[in-house]
MIZA-351564 format. One record per residue (C-alpha): residue in one letter; x, y, z negated. Coordinates in nm, 4 decimals, padded with zeros to 6 digits. Layout:
N
<atom res="A" c1="X" c2="Y" c3="Z"/>
...
This chain:
142
<atom res="M" c1="00.0000" c2="00.0000" c3="00.0000"/>
<atom res="T" c1="00.1128" c2="00.3540" c3="00.0654"/>
<atom res="L" c1="00.0521" c2="00.6274" c3="-00.1872"/>
<atom res="S" c1="-00.2193" c2="00.8584" c3="-00.0545"/>
<atom res="L" c1="-00.2577" c2="01.2240" c3="-00.1440"/>
<atom res="K" c1="-00.5899" c2="01.1410" c3="-00.3112"/>
<atom res="V" c1="-00.4242" c2="00.8828" c3="-00.5379"/>
<atom res="A" c1="-00.1348" c2="01.1190" c3="-00.6096"/>
<atom res="Q" c1="-00.3826" c2="01.3881" c3="-00.7147"/>
<atom res="T" c1="-00.5656" c2="01.1402" c3="-00.9417"/>
<atom res="I" c1="-00.2352" c2="01.0529" c3="-01.1094"/>
<atom res="L" c1="-00.1434" c2="01.4183" c3="-01.1461"/>
<atom res="D" c1="-00.4814" c2="01.4987" c3="-01.3022"/>
<atom res="G" c1="-00.4436" c2="01.2058" c3="-01.5448"/>
<atom res="V" c1="-00.0989" c2="01.3239" c3="-01.6533"/>
<atom res="L" c1="-00.2200" c2="01.6767" c3="-01.7230"/>
<atom res="A" c1="-00.5320" c2="01.5543" c3="-01.9042"/>
<atom res="K" c1="-00.3176" c2="01.3410" c3="-02.1365"/>
<atom res="G" c1="-00.0883" c2="01.6342" c3="-02.2070"/>
<atom res="R" c1="-00.3804" c2="01.8593" c3="-02.2953"/>
<atom res="A" c1="-00.5424" c2="01.5874" c3="-02.5113"/>
<atom res="L" c1="-00.2182" c2="01.5581" c3="-02.7098"/>
<atom res="G" c1="-00.1672" c2="01.9350" c3="-02.7326"/>
<atom res="L" c1="00.1738" c2="01.9178" c3="-02.5656"/>
<atom res="Q" c1="00.3785" c2="02.2013" c3="-02.4240"/>
<atom res="P" c1="00.2886" c2="02.3004" c3="-02.0653"/>
<atom res="L" c1="00.3868" c2="02.0251" c3="-01.8220"/>
<atom res="T" c1="00.5173" c2="02.0022" c3="-01.4702"/>
<atom res="V" c1="00.4329" c2="01.6855" c3="-01.2752"/>
<atom res="A" c1="00.5773" c2="01.5502" c3="-00.9519"/>
<atom res="V" c1="00.4351" c2="01.2484" c3="-00.7692"/>
<atom res="L" c1="00.6624" c2="01.0926" c3="-00.5064"/>
<atom res="D" c1="00.5921" c2="00.8122" c3="-00.2602"/>
<atom res="A" c1="00.8114" c2="00.5032" c3="-00.2249"/>
<atom res="A" c1="01.0425" c2="00.6879" c3="00.0155"/>
<atom res="G" c1="01.1016" c2="00.9607" c3="-00.2427"/>
<atom res="S" c1="00.8942" c2="01.2210" c3="-00.0581"/>
<atom res="L" c1="00.6884" c2="01.4633" c3="-00.2618"/>
<atom res="K" c1="00.3130" c2="01.3925" c3="-00.2433"/>
<atom res="A" c1="00.1847" c2="01.6252" c3="-00.5177"/>
<atom res="L" c1="00.3271" c2="01.8782" c3="-00.7630"/>
<atom res="A" c1="00.1643" c2="02.0807" c3="-01.0385"/>
<atom res="R" c1="00.3249" c2="02.3293" c3="-01.2752"/>
<atom res="E" c1="00.1109" c2="02.4434" c3="-01.5660"/>
<atom res="D" c1="00.1178" c2="02.8075" c3="-01.6701"/>
<atom res="G" c1="00.4023" c2="02.8878" c3="-01.9062"/>
<atom res="T" c1="00.6589" c2="02.6427" c3="-01.7679"/>
<atom res="S" c1="01.0096" c2="02.7545" c3="-01.6798"/>
<atom res="P" c1="01.1186" c2="02.7978" c3="-01.3164"/>
<atom res="L" c1="01.3445" c2="02.4903" c3="-01.3019"/>
<atom res="R" c1="01.0742" c2="02.2445" c3="-01.4144"/>
<atom res="P" c1="00.9631" c2="02.1393" c3="-01.0622"/>
<atom res="E" c1="01.3183" c2="02.0282" c3="-00.9806"/>
<atom res="I" c1="01.3477" c2="01.8445" c3="-01.3140"/>
<atom res="A" c1="01.0194" c2="01.6577" c3="-01.2604"/>
<atom res="Q" c1="01.1207" c2="01.5613" c3="-00.9073"/>
<atom res="G" c1="01.4665" c2="01.4560" c3="-01.0296"/>
<atom res="K" c1="01.3192" c2="01.2205" c3="-01.2880"/>
<atom res="A" c1="01.0911" c2="01.0612" c3="-01.0274"/>
<atom res="R" c1="01.3584" c2="01.0600" c3="-00.7562"/>
<atom res="G" c1="01.6014" c2="00.8693" c3="-00.9777"/>
<atom res="A" c1="01.3359" c2="00.6092" c3="-01.0527"/>
<atom res="V" c1="01.2516" c2="00.5529" c3="-00.6856"/>
<atom res="A" c1="01.6123" c2="00.5662" c3="-00.5665"/>
<atom res="L" c1="01.7393" c2="00.3113" c3="-00.8180"/>
<atom res="G" c1="01.4197" c2="00.1068" c3="-00.8517"/>
<atom res="L" c1="01.4233" c2="00.1627" c3="-01.2281"/>
<atom res="G" c1="01.2139" c2="00.3711" c3="-01.4625"/>
<atom res="S" c1="01.4219" c2="00.6623" c3="-01.5868"/>
<atom res="R" c1="01.4300" c2="00.5219" c3="-01.9429"/>
<atom res="A" c1="01.6449" c2="00.2368" c3="-01.8042"/>
<atom res="I" c1="01.8556" c2="00.4890" c3="-01.6126"/>
<atom res="F" c1="01.9036" c2="00.6888" c3="-01.9350"/>
<atom res="E" c1="02.0166" c2="00.3748" c3="-02.1199"/>
<atom res="R" c1="02.2511" c2="00.2827" c3="-01.8370"/>
<atom res="A" c1="02.3945" c2="00.6365" c3="-01.8386"/>
<atom res="Q" c1="02.4893" c2="00.5857" c3="-02.2025"/>
<atom res="Q" c1="02.6550" c2="00.2500" c3="-02.1285"/>
<atom res="Q" c1="02.8000" c2="00.3272" c3="-01.7851"/>
<atom res="P" c1="02.8219" c2="00.7057" c3="-01.7483"/>
<atom res="Y" c1="03.0545" c2="00.6877" c3="-01.4479"/>
<atom res="F" c1="02.8073" c2="00.4727" c3="-01.2548"/>
<atom res="I" c1="02.5178" c2="00.7128" c3="-01.3113"/>
<atom res="Q" c1="02.7453" c2="01.0087" c3="-01.2377"/>
<atom res="A" c1="02.8387" c2="00.8419" c3="-00.9081"/>
<atom res="M" c1="02.4724" c2="00.7727" c3="-00.8233"/>
<atom res="N" c1="02.3892" c2="01.1352" c3="-00.8994"/>
<atom res="A" c1="02.6712" c2="01.2499" c3="-00.6729"/>
<atom res="L" c1="02.5402" c2="01.0256" c3="-00.3933"/>
<atom res="A" c1="02.1958" c2="01.1799" c3="-00.4469"/>
<atom res="G" c1="02.3343" c2="01.5309" c3="-00.4159"/>
<atom res="G" c1="02.3024" c2="01.5980" c3="-00.7883"/>
<atom res="S" c1="01.9253" c2="01.5573" c3="-00.7800"/>
<atom res="L" c1="01.8815" c2="01.2745" c3="-01.0335"/>
<atom res="V" c1="01.7695" c2="01.3534" c3="-01.3884"/>
<atom res="P" c1="01.8552" c2="01.0435" c3="-01.5961"/>
<atom res="V" c1="01.6233" c2="01.0853" c3="-01.8952"/>
<atom res="P" c1="01.2813" c2="00.9337" c3="-01.9804"/>
<atom res="G" c1="00.9862" c2="01.0816" c3="-01.7945"/>
<atom res="G" c1="01.0390" c2="00.9234" c3="-01.4526"/>
<atom res="V" c1="00.8025" c2="00.6285" c3="-01.4188"/>
<atom res="L" c1="00.7619" c2="00.3905" c3="-01.1268"/>
<atom res="I" c1="00.4150" c2="00.3319" c3="-00.9811"/>
<atom res="R" c1="00.3625" c2="-00.0366" c3="-00.9036"/>
<atom res="D" c1="00.0858" c2="-00.2370" c3="-00.7439"/>
<atom res="E" c1="00.0729" c2="-00.6015" c3="-00.6392"/>
<atom res="S" c1="00.3003" c2="-00.5265" c3="-00.3418"/>
<atom res="G" c1="00.5759" c2="-00.3617" c3="-00.5479"/>
<atom res="I" c1="00.6899" c2="-00.0018" c3="-00.5936"/>
<atom res="I" c1="00.4636" c2="00.2497" c3="-00.4196"/>
<atom res="G" c1="00.6074" c2="00.5657" c3="-00.5765"/>
<atom res="A" c1="00.7073" c2="00.7385" c3="-00.8972"/>
<atom res="V" c1="00.5912" c2="01.0133" c3="-01.1286"/>
<atom res="G" c1="00.8204" c2="01.2636" c3="-01.2966"/>
<atom res="V" c1="00.6986" c2="01.4704" c3="-01.5889"/>
<atom res="T" c1="00.8802" c2="01.7446" c3="-01.7802"/>
<atom res="G" c1="00.7909" c2="02.0130" c3="-02.0310"/>
<atom res="D" c1="00.7695" c2="01.8418" c3="-02.3692"/>
<atom res="T" c1="00.9968" c2="01.5793" c3="-02.5254"/>
<atom res="S" c1="01.1138" c2="01.3120" c3="-02.2839"/>
<atom res="D" c1="00.9148" c2="01.0495" c3="-02.4776"/>
<atom res="N" c1="00.5955" c2="01.2566" c3="-02.4478"/>
<atom res="D" c1="00.6663" c2="01.3273" c3="-02.0809"/>
<atom res="E" c1="00.6916" c2="00.9528" c3="-02.0234"/>
<atom res="L" c1="00.3725" c2="00.8840" c3="-02.2203"/>
<atom res="C" c1="00.1810" c2="01.1258" c3="-01.9969"/>
<atom res="A" c1="00.3271" c2="00.9762" c3="-01.6786"/>
<atom res="V" c1="00.2134" c2="00.6302" c3="-01.7893"/>
<atom res="A" c1="-00.1356" c2="00.7625" c3="-01.8672"/>
<atom res="G" c1="-00.1681" c2="00.9197" c3="-01.5225"/>
<atom res="I" c1="-00.0529" c2="00.6078" c3="-01.3417"/>
<atom res="E" c1="-00.2839" c2="00.3834" c3="-01.5411"/>
<atom res="A" c1="-00.5766" c2="00.6252" c3="-01.4917"/>
<atom res="A" c1="-00.5373" c2="00.5660" c3="-01.1184"/>
<atom res="G" c1="-00.5458" c2="00.1887" c3="-01.1677"/>
<atom res="F" c1="-00.1782" c2="00.1121" c3="-01.1145"/>
<atom res="T" c1="00.0972" c2="-00.0376" c3="-01.3268"/>
<atom res="A" c1="00.3471" c2="00.1993" c3="-01.4855"/>
<atom res="D" c1="00.7108" c2="00.0886" c3="-01.5132"/>
<atom res="T" c1="00.9149" c2="00.3049" c3="-01.7517"/>
<atom res="G" c1="01.2219" c2="00.0854" c3="-01.7393"/>
<atom res="G" c1="01.1943" c2="00.0276" c3="-02.1140"/>
């Protein structure tokens, strides 16, 4: 299955709804397809200017390495040179911290969600909620 704009918007809405329900700081959400192309982006009022790039970097790392960004974060602690090399190959666009979550269906990886704005753990929690609200499986890498 390919990730449609309609599904991406459903995921995005689910992420933001979870953030509001938890009373989190304003969030920025990026939904990427399996090729790493941006399908949907939302930046709540009050977020800083770099947040769209951070959200995309979390999701991009997940898609590029086939791992939720929690696993990438753990690997960065164990093998910092490897993650540094992967980031260099990606033009410095990977953000190796929790909050980048793979979207899976029965066929495999169909995309990823990156969330930023609160703690990385809360960002990840919201990404999972959005993915599950759309009926897919969330893979945090944890």
